[in-house]
C-alpha positions, 0 to 999 in steps of 0.5 A: 783426903786428896784424890791422889791419896785416895787413889794410892789407897785403892791401889794398895788395897788392890795389891793386897788382894793379890797377896791374900791368896795362897795360890797367887803367892805360890804363882809368884814364887814359881815365877820368881825362878823364871818364865813358865807356861800356864800348863807348867804352873798348873802342874807345879801347883797341882791346880787346873790350868783354867784356875791358874789363868784366872789367877794370872788374869787378876794379877795382870790386871793389878800389875803384879805380873806381866804377860810375856809372849814368845814365838819360836 
């Protein structure tokens, strides 16, 4: 097995971990409607903001979501 194939399998496994959690799936669903703040996501899902932040951090690390910073 080549190193590129092994890397592909590792990335696939990492993304599968993102999709293997109910809260992360709910976050993806909520975000499919548009950008939302952590507090808004927490309210929608009925979980704590720190829990949402932890899930989003893992999802960013794995490339499932990106951080959008707005100032205004």
